[in-house]
C-alpha positions as CSV (number, residue, x, y, z in Angstrom):
1,M,-0.1,0.0,-0.1
2,A,1.4,3.4,-1.1
3,V,1.6,6.0,1.5
4,L,1.4,9.7,0.6
5,T,3.4,11.9,2.2
6,Q,2.8,15.7,2.1
7,R,5.7,17.9,1.5
8,R,6.1,21.9,1.8
9,F,7.9,23.9,0.0
10,F,9.3,27.4,1.3
11,R,10.8,29.9,-0.9
12,V,14.2,31.3,0.3
13,P,14.5,34.8,-0.4
14,E,16.6,35.8,-3.3
15,E,19.2,37.5,-1.0
16,A,20.0,34.6,1.0
17,Q,20.4,32.1,-1.9
18,V,23.7,33.2,-3.6
19,W,26.2,35.2,-2.2
20,R,27.3,38.0,-4.4
21,A,31.2,38.1,-5.4
22,A,31.1,42.0,-5.8
23,G,30.5,42.2,-2.1
24,L,32.2,41.1,1.3
25,G,31.2,37.6,2.7
26,Q,29.3,38.3,6.0
27,E,30.9,36.4,8.7
28,K,28.9,34.3,11.0
29,D,31.4,33.5,13.2
30,I,33.0,35.8,15.9
31,T,35.4,38.2,14.6
32,I,37.8,40.9,16.8
33,P,38.5,44.1,15.3
34,T,42.1,44.5,13.8
35,G,42.5,47.9,15.4
36,H,43.3,49.5,11.9
37,A,40.3,50.8,10.7
38,P,41.2,50.6,6.9
39,L,42.1,46.9,7.1
40,D,38.5,46.2,9.0
41,A,36.8,47.8,6.3
42,Q,38.3,45.1,3.7
43,L,37.7,41.8,5.9
44,P,34.4,40.0,6.0
45,G,32.6,40.5,9.6
46,G,35.0,43.7,9.8
47,G,38.3,41.9,11.7
48,W,40.2,38.8,12.4
49,P,37.9,35.5,12.3
50,V,38.0,33.8,15.2
51,G,38.1,29.8,14.8
52,S,39.8,29.8,11.6
53,L,43.1,29.9,10.2
54,V,44.7,33.6,9.4
55,E,47.9,32.9,7.3
56,V,50.3,35.8,7.1
57,L,53.2,35.9,4.2
58,Q,56.3,37.8,4.7
59,E,59.8,38.2,3.6
60,R,61.3,38.1,7.2
61,G,59.3,36.5,10.0
62,E,59.8,39.3,12.4
63,Q,58.5,42.0,10.1
64,H,55.6,44.0,11.5
65,V,54.3,41.5,13.4
66,W,53.4,43.0,16.4
67,Q,52.2,46.4,15.0
68,L,49.7,44.2,13.0
69,L,48.4,42.1,15.8
70,L,48.8,43.8,19.0
71,P,45.7,45.9,19.0
72,A,43.7,42.5,18.6
73,L,45.8,40.5,21.1
74,A,45.2,43.0,23.5
75,Q,41.7,42.3,23.3
76,A,41.9,38.6,23.3
77,I,43.5,38.2,26.6
78,G,40.2,40.0,28.1
79,R,38.4,37.0,26.8
80,Q,40.4,34.3,27.6
81,A,42.6,34.0,31.1
82,G,45.2,32.5,29.5
83,P,48.2,33.3,27.5
84,V,48.6,33.9,23.7
85,V,51.4,31.3,22.7
86,L,53.8,31.9,20.3
87,V,55.3,28.5,18.6
88,N,59.0,29.2,17.6
89,P,59.0,32.8,17.0
90,P,62.2,34.1,15.2
91,F,62.6,36.9,17.8
92,E,62.5,37.2,21.8
93,P,59.8,39.4,22.5
94,F,60.2,42.7,24.3
95,G,58.0,42.7,27.6
96,P,58.1,46.1,28.5
97,S,57.4,47.3,24.9
98,L,54.2,44.8,24.7
99,G,53.1,45.7,28.2
100,A,53.0,49.5,27.0
101,Q,50.6,48.6,24.2
102,G,48.4,46.1,26.5
103,L,49.8,42.8,26.2
104,P,51.8,42.0,29.4
105,G,55.1,39.9,29.1
106,E,53.5,37.5,31.6
107,R,50.6,36.8,29.2
108,L,53.3,35.1,26.2
109,L,54.3,31.8,26.3
110,C,57.1,31.0,24.0
111,I,57.4,27.4,22.6
112,K,61.0,26.3,20.9
113,A,61.3,23.4,18.8
114,D,64.0,22.4,16.3
115,K,61.8,20.1,14.2
116,A,58.9,21.0,12.3
117,A,56.7,18.2,13.4
118,A,57.1,19.1,16.8
119,R,56.2,22.8,16.0
120,L,53.0,21.7,14.2
121,W,52.3,19.2,17.4
122,A,52.6,22.2,19.7
123,A,50.6,24.4,17.7
124,E,47.8,22.0,17.5
125,Q,48.1,21.1,21.4
126,S,48.0,24.9,22.2
127,L,44.8,25.5,20.2
128,R,43.0,22.5,22.2
129,C,44.1,24.2,25.7
130,A,40.7,25.8,26.6
131,D,42.5,28.7,28.5
132,V,44.9,29.8,25.8
133,A,43.9,33.0,24.2
134,A,45.5,33.2,21.0
135,V,48.2,31.2,18.9
136,L,50.9,32.5,16.7
137,A,53.1,29.8,15.1
138,W,55.8,30.3,12.6
139,L,55.7,27.2,10.3
140,P,57.6,28.0,7.1
141,Q,57.7,24.2,6.1
142,A,53.7,23.4,6.5
143,K,52.2,21.8,3.9
144,S,48.5,22.4,3.1
145,A,47.3,19.3,5.2
146,E,49.3,20.1,8.0
147,L,47.9,23.9,7.7
148,R,44.0,22.3,7.4
149,R,44.6,20.2,10.4
150,L,45.4,23.4,12.7
151,H,42.4,25.4,10.9
152,M,40.0,22.7,11.9
153,A,41.6,22.7,15.6
154,A,41.0,26.5,15.8
155,Q,37.8,26.1,14.2
156,Q,36.7,23.2,17.0
157,H,38.1,25.1,20.0
158,D,36.9,29.1,18.8
159,K,40.7,30.2,18.8
160,L,42.2,33.2,17.3
161,L,44.8,31.2,15.2
162,F,47.6,33.1,12.8
163,V,50.3,31.0,11.0
164,F,53.4,33.0,9.5
165,R,55.3,31.6,6.4
166,G,57.6,33.0,3.6
167,S,56.6,35.2,1.1
168,N,57.5,32.2,-1.6
169,A,54.7,30.1,-0.2
170,A,52.0,32.5,-1.9
171,Q,51.6,30.1,-5.0
172,D,51.0,27.1,-2.6
173,A,47.3,26.2,-1.8
174,S,46.3,27.0,1.6
175,P,43.1,26.2,3.6
176,A,43.1,29.8,5.5
177,R,39.8,32.1,5.2
178,L,42.1,34.8,5.3
179,R,45.5,35.1,3.5
180,L,47.4,38.3,3.8
181,R,51.0,39.5,2.5
182,I,52.7,42.3,4.7
183,E,55.5,44.3,2.9
184,G,57.6,47.5,3.6
185,A,59.7,48.8,5.7
186,E,59.0,52.7,6.8
187,V,55.1,51.9,6.0
188,L,53.5,48.8,6.3
189,R,51.8,47.5,3.3
190,V,49.0,44.6,3.8
191,R,48.1,42.8,0.4
192,I,44.8,40.5,0.9
193,L,45.3,37.4,-1.1
194,K,42.2,35.4,-0.1
195,R,39.2,36.7,1.5
196,R,35.5,35.8,1.0
197,G,34.8,38.7,-1.1
198,P,36.0,40.0,-4.5
199,P,39.9,40.6,-5.0
200,L,41.8,43.4,-3.5
201,E,44.5,44.8,-6.2
202,T,45.9,47.4,-4.1
203,P,47.4,47.2,-0.8
204,I,46.6,48.7,2.4
205,E,49.2,51.3,3.9
206,L,49.1,51.6,7.7
207,P,51.8,52.9,10.2
208,A,54.8,50.8,10.6
209,Y,55.3,51.9,14.3
210,P,53.1,52.7,17.3
211,A,52.4,56.3,17.6
212,R,55.0,57.2,20.4
213,L,57.7,55.5,18.4
214,A,56.7,57.2,15.4
215,A,56.7,60.7,16.7
216,L,60.0,59.9,18.6
217,L,61.7,58.7,15.5
218,Q,60.7,61.7,13.7
219,A,62.0,64.2,16.3
220,R,65.5,62.2,16.0
221,K,65.3,63.0,12.4
222,G,65.0,66.5,13.2
223,R,61.4,67.4,11.7
224,P,58.1,67.5,13.2
225,S,55.7,64.7,13.7
226,A,53.3,64.1,10.7
227,V,49.9,62.5,11.8
228,F,49.9,59.3,9.4
229,V,47.0,58.9,7.7
230,P,46.2,55.4,6.6
231,R,44.8,54.5,3.1
232,V,44.8,52.1,0.1
233,I,47.6,53.1,-2.2
234,A,48.6,51.8,-5.7
235,P,50.7,48.5,-6.2
236,A,54.2,49.1,-5.3
237,V,57.6,47.3,-5.5
238,P,58.1,46.3,-1.7
239,S,61.1,47.7,0.0
240,H,63.4,45.7,2.4
241,G,64.5,47.9,5.5
242,R,65.6,46.9,8.8
243,S,63.5,44.7,11.2
244,H,60.7,46.9,12.9
245,V,59.2,44.2,15.3
246,L,59.2,46.5,18.4
247,D,61.8,49.0,19.0
248,R,62.4,49.1,22.9
249,T,61.9,52.7,22.8
250,V,58.2,52.4,22.4
251,A,58.4,51.7,26.2
252,L,59.2,55.2,27.3
253,P,57.0,57.1,28.7
């Protein structure tokens, strides 16, 4: 005996059926503002995605890291009681400078490992730790499948995750939802290589130094300090100057 089943069909609004590539995707997950308004304006959800891999490509592993990430990390430690984990950082963070910008040195946990497999393991285990506020991992040799494992761990445990690789990895496949390349020396240029949205052909220009340090450097050069206005600029050949991780003088009152 055949049984007739009544089916009901509901019409989905047109705007919910498709994602229009001409506009930015709307993040359903949590995001944390980057602290850089021009960058937030170009990111889906208006900030760094929590629970997702953010891949940062750079010529040198230490260049501009803190200037780019410190505002968000200072917010992240307010959400979690535990540390910001640094896996195999290429530099030793200077605690007073970080503390002056909202990230106390005692909230950092640095993990050093010689082997690539050990670094990957440390990053994954840190993501699974409930109290960890964020994970920053320098994994220049990581493969796509390994990055996917980290992405899934960050997603499962709602963690803020940044993985740093060399600029030569730009042609490699990546599971990252957001992929950036940072360039420049006197100015920080952020190129968005991958996002949920249309390509951004021009870089976003941001200050390369904290405000107080920028004023001090201007004074040392014997000219008045100028107010930096962030903007999107035309493509330019990246310049390679000295490291600008964090100058110790930023901790000066």
